[in-house]
N, C-alpha and C positions, 0 to 999 in steps of 0.2 A: 244972744242975738238970733232972731228967727229968720231963717233964709227961705225965701219962696222963689219958685221958678218964675222967671220973667217972660217965658215963652207961652205959647197957647196950650201946652200940654201939662199945665200945672195940676197937681192933685189936691182936691179939696177934702178927700176922705182920709181919715186917720188909718194907719196901718192895721190896727186891730179890727176895725170894721171891714176893711178890704179882705182880710183873712177869713172873717166870718162869712162874707158873701161867697167866697170861693168854696168854702166848706159846704154850702147849701146846694151847690151844683151836683146833680146826679144824672148819670147816663142811664136811659131806660130803652129797652128794646120795644118796638111797636107791638101792640096787642095782637095784631093780625098781620098776615103777609100782604104788604102793600103792592107787590109786583103784579099780582093778578088784576087788580083794578087799573093799574097803569097800562098793562097790556091790552085790556078791553077798550080803554079810551083811545089808545093808539090805533087799534083796528077799526074802531067806529068812525074815525076821522077819514074823510075822503083823501085818497092819495093824490099827490100833485104829480103831474106828468112832467118829466124833464123836457125842457125846450128842444124841439127838433131842429136839426140843421136844415138850412134851406135846401130844397131839392136841386137847385141849379149848380151846387158846388161840384158834384161828381162829374157832370158833363163838361163843365169848364175845365176841370183838372184833366179829363181825358183829352179834350181838344188841345190844351197846352202841351201835353205829352206828345200828341200826334204832331203838332207843329215842330216841336224840338226834334223828334225822330226824323221827320221828312227833311228838315233843314240839315241835320247832320248827315243823312244819306246823300242829299244833294251836294253838299260841300265835299264829301268823301269821293263821290263819283266824279265831280269836276276836277278834283285834285288828281285822281287816279288816271283820268284820260289824258291829261297833259295837252300840249298844243297839237292841233290836227296835223300840221305839216311843220316839223321842227326845223327843217333846213331853210324854209322860205321866210322872207321878211314879212311880218304881218303888222297889223295895227298895234299901237302901243298896248302893252299888257295892262289889264285892269289892276288897280291898286287894291290893297287889302280891304280898305273901307268900301270900295265899290263891290268887291266880292261879297262882303258881309251884307251890303244893301240888297244885292240880288238874292242872296240866300234868305234874307228877311222877307223879301217880296214873295218868294216861293212859299215860305212858311205861312205867311199871311193868307195867300191864295188857298193853300191847303186847309187852313183853319176855317176860312169862309165856306169852303165846300163842305166841311164837317158840320158847321152850324146849319147849313141848308139855305136855300134861296127863299128867303121870306121877304115879303113886301113890308117895309116899315110903315107904321101909322103915319098919316099925313102930317101930323104935328112934329114928327121926328125926321121927316125927309130932309128939311134944310140942314139939320145937324149931320146927317149922312153925307149930303152933297158937299158940305164945307170940309169935312174930314177927308173925303176923296180928293177934293181940290187941293187941300194942303199937302197931301201925300204926293200928288203929281208935281206940285211946286218944289217940294223938297227933293224929289228925284231929279228934277231939272237942275236945281242948284248943285246937287252932287255931281252932275255931269260937268259942270263948270269948275267945281272945286272938289276933285276926287279924293282928297285926303282929309276932308273935314269930319272929325269925330263928332263935332257938335251937330252937324246936319244928320249924321247917322243916328245919334241919340234922339233927335227930334223926330226922325222917321219912325224909330221904334215906339216912341210915345204915341205918335199919331195912329200907327197901326194898332197898338194896344187899345186905345180909346175906341177906335172904329170897331174892333173885334168885340170889345166888352159891350158896346151898344147893340151890336147885332145879336150877341148872345142873350142879352136882356130881352130883346124883342122876340127871339126864337123860343126862349124858355118861359116866357110870361104866360 
């Protein structure tokens, strides 16, 4: 009984022929050194320049570092000074969220000073105005709900957007 493979890898060549074909194979070294020609063709091709990073990344990183440093120094100083008159009754102490919001506000103002006072193009002025209005509304809402982490996070996002837009205008 003749058995054939039923899959796609069936062999139609007899074993003797397959061995003869394998015997014909010879490995030969090239007649000349091929590397010299390859090296010449590589050097003849124009080199591709690696893509450069945008120039605005370094100033943005420096501004963010400055914002963080000023904020940490401000929080450290506020905590080190303590209450002005510890024996006297004073207004209710600010909550942690309010302290963070004030620190964030100082960081934002320092970053805006770092970016520089640039007049935005007329087409971007409504976006700047809207972001400033939103920040004021969020600060007002924080005065009414001083423990709202949601409002604090929204303030952080609003300041980040406003700062990014100002940096884009300044470094354009």
